[in-house]
C-alpha positions as a printed Julia matrix, in Angstrom:
200×3 Matrix{Float64}:
 -32.49   -92.28  -69.5
 -30.97   -89.59  -71.97
 -28.55   -87.26  -70.41
 -29.87   -83.63  -69.88
 -27.12   -81.16  -70.69
 -28.31   -77.92  -72.39
 -31.8    -77.54  -73.85
 -32.61   -75.21  -76.4
 -36.31   -75.11  -78.04
 -39.71   -73.61  -78.1
 -41.41   -72.72  -74.81
 -44.89   -73.26  -74.59
 -46.55   -70.89  -71.96
 -49.17   -72.57  -70.03
 -49.42   -70.05  -67.38
 -52.06   -71.42  -65.04
 -51.62   -72.54  -61.21
 -52.45   -75.84  -59.88
 -51.98   -78.06  -63.11
 -52.75   -81.36  -61.57
 -51.83   -84.54  -62.87
 -55.25   -85.52  -64.17
 -55.21   -82.45  -66.14
 -51.71   -83.59  -67.51
 -53.03   -87.23  -68.2
 -56.44   -88.06  -67.29
 -57.36   -91.4   -65.66
 -58.62   -93.13  -68.41
 -55.11   -93.42  -69.84
 -53.4    -95.12  -66.96
 -54.03   -98.59  -67.69
 -50.93   -98.67  -69.82
 -47.52   -99.6   -68.19
 -45.68   -98.58  -71.51
 -44.15   -95.09  -71.49
 -44.47   -94.55  -75.18
 -47.76   -93.33  -76.9
 -48.97   -91.16  -73.87
 -47.67   -87.9   -75.62
 -50.83   -87.82  -77.83
 -53.35   -87.62  -74.57
 -51.15   -85.12  -72.84
 -53.48   -82.19  -71.78
 -56.22   -84.21  -73.3
 -58.99   -82.56  -71.97
 -57.81   -79.22  -73.25
 -56.45   -80.49  -76.36
 -59.74   -82.28  -77.67
 -63.26   -82.2   -78.1
 -65.6    -84.93  -76.64
 -65.4    -86.23  -80.32
 -61.8    -86.56  -80.23
 -61.13   -83.52  -82.48
 -58.09   -80.99  -81.86
 -59.59   -77.58  -80.31
 -57.57   -75.2   -82.23
 -57.48   -72.47  -79.39
 -55.16   -74.52  -76.96
 -51.66   -73.73  -77.52
 -50.26   -77.16  -78.24
 -52.42   -77.38  -80.99
 -50.98   -74.61  -82.58
 -47.53   -73.97  -84.03
 -44.69   -73.3   -83.01
 -45.94   -75.16  -79.77
 -46.74   -78.35  -81.5
 -42.84   -78.97  -81.12
 -42.62   -77.49  -77.43
 -39.75   -79.08  -75.5
 -39.82   -76.62  -72.71
 -43.42   -75.84  -70.7
 -43.82   -72.7   -68.85
 -46.43   -72.65  -66.14
 -47.77   -71.61  -62.68
 -47.5    -72.43  -59.25
 -48.17   -76.07  -57.81
 -47.4    -77.75  -61.01
 -48.21   -81.43  -60.96
 -50.31   -81.23  -57.96
 -53.17   -83.91  -57.32
 -52.17   -87.82  -57.24
 -48.74   -89.28  -57.53
 -49.27   -90.92  -61.29
 -45.94   -91.49  -62.99
 -47.93   -91.22  -66.37
 -47.53   -87.7   -66.09
 -43.96   -87.01  -66.48
 -44.16   -90.1   -69.15
 -46.87   -88.14  -71.14
 -44.98   -84.83  -71.0
 -41.57   -86.76  -72.0
 -43.22   -88.72  -74.82
 -45.05   -85.48  -76.37
 -41.28   -83.95  -76.17
 -41.18   -81.8   -73.31
 -37.8    -82.32  -71.14
 -38.07   -79.17  -68.89
 -40.92   -77.64  -67.03
 -40.36   -74.39  -65.61
 -42.7    -73.53  -62.5
 -42.71   -71.06  -59.41
 -43.22   -74.19  -57.34
 -44.19   -77.91  -58.01
 -45.86   -80.45  -56.08
 -43.18   -82.92  -54.23
 -43.94   -86.16  -55.85
 -44.31   -84.76  -59.19
 -41.21   -82.96  -58.74
 -39.17   -86.27  -57.78
 -41.02   -88.31  -60.53
 -39.53   -85.63  -62.97
 -36.09   -86.37  -62.0
 -36.6    -90.1   -62.01
 -37.76   -90.0   -65.64
 -34.96   -87.34  -67.0
 -37.19   -83.99  -66.89
 -35.77   -80.84  -65.4
 -38.02   -79.29  -63.2
 -36.76   -75.54  -62.9
 -38.16   -73.32  -60.04
 -38.35   -69.69  -61.23
 -40.18   -66.78  -59.7
 -43.75   -65.86  -61.66
 -42.31   -62.56  -62.67
 -39.45   -64.25  -64.19
 -41.49   -66.81  -66.21
 -43.97   -64.07  -67.22
 -40.96   -62.39  -68.8
 -39.78   -65.41  -70.47
 -43.28   -65.92  -71.96
 -43.21   -62.73  -73.98
 -39.92   -63.35  -75.83
 -40.33   -64.78  -79.29
 -37.76   -67.44  -80.34
 -36.08   -70.22  -78.5
 -35.2    -70.54  -74.83
 -32.28   -72.24  -73.55
 -31.94   -74.24  -70.34
 -28.3    -74.75  -69.35
 -28.01   -77.26  -66.61
 -24.53   -77.16  -66.24
 -24.53   -73.23  -65.72
 -27.75   -73.51  -64.3
 -29.38   -70.77  -66.23
 -32.29   -70.3   -68.23
 -31.84   -67.82  -71.14
 -34.05   -66.05  -73.65
 -33.35   -62.78  -75.74
 -31.63   -60.53  -73.27
 -32.9    -62.45  -70.23
 -31.07   -64.88  -68.08
 -32.37   -66.14  -64.79
 -30.15   -68.54  -62.47
 -31.81   -71.35  -60.97
 -30.86   -73.81  -58.25
 -30.71   -77.64  -57.96
 -29.41   -80.14  -56.02
 -25.87   -81.23  -56.63
 -26.73   -84.69  -56.46
 -29.8    -84.39  -58.93
 -27.95   -82.36  -61.25
 -24.98   -84.65  -61.51
 -27.52   -87.73  -62.07
 -29.45   -85.52  -65.1
 -26.21   -84.55  -66.78
 -25.21   -88.32  -66.4
 -28.46   -89.94  -67.38
 -28.57   -91.73  -64.32
 -31.79   -93.02  -63.39
 -32.38   -94.94  -59.92
 -31.8    -98.39  -61.53
 -28.42   -97.22  -63.05
 -27.29   -95.61  -59.74
 -27.85   -98.76  -57.84
 -26.14  -100.78  -60.53
 -22.89   -98.55  -60.19
 -23.04   -99.52  -56.65
 -23.72  -103.15  -57.18
 -20.26  -104.11  -55.6
 -20.81  -102.23  -52.33
 -24.49  -103.61  -52.31
 -22.94  -107.31  -52.67
 -20.43  -106.63  -50.2
 -22.93  -105.46  -47.43
 -24.85  -108.59  -48.14
 -21.97  -110.94  -47.52
 -21.15  -108.84  -44.36
 -24.57  -108.72  -43.18
 -25.18  -112.62  -43.58
 -21.77  -113.06  -41.61
 -23.03  -110.6   -38.84
 -26.59  -111.9   -38.6
 -26.8   -115.4   -40.04
 -30.37  -115.95  -38.24
 -31.56  -113.44  -40.78
 -30.77  -115.67  -43.58
 -33.58  -117.47  -45.36
 -33.2   -121.16  -45.73
 -32.35  -122.27  -49.38
 -31.0   -118.79  -50.35
């Protein structure tokens, strides 16, 4: 997982409520366990016609949004199933931050686990950001979103902020505490030897 500090880039305004995980990445693309390649199927039903041709009216098929790294959206983003392919598809497309008034809990947690920053801002603030021409900056250390003359502060749990800044996913966090884990296992075996499994 790459560290997330400050991101400046194109923000795509997909200002609709209840964007579910099936819309983000349809079920027919969930057979893979590989994270790469899913970006081309992001919002597949909105981006392509039944023959697989791009729909020119959809924003991610137009410049400058083809290169979007930030997504602006409506409330309850990421609702639906718990599929982790949804943040994988966003990240593979190039989107590293989603800004919405609210998120579905599982999707919100999956974002942090995969290095995507989900930012909660009021709908009114997001509507203002969507009108600004030019790049948008998400400053995680300062916990602020800036575009043009606009600046909006956002909240984030300190532990999650630190993990993103350091690029620490769950595996790396576990490895960082390996000595404590091993010491616990030794102590536990001594305290409750009857729990030990024969042969281990």
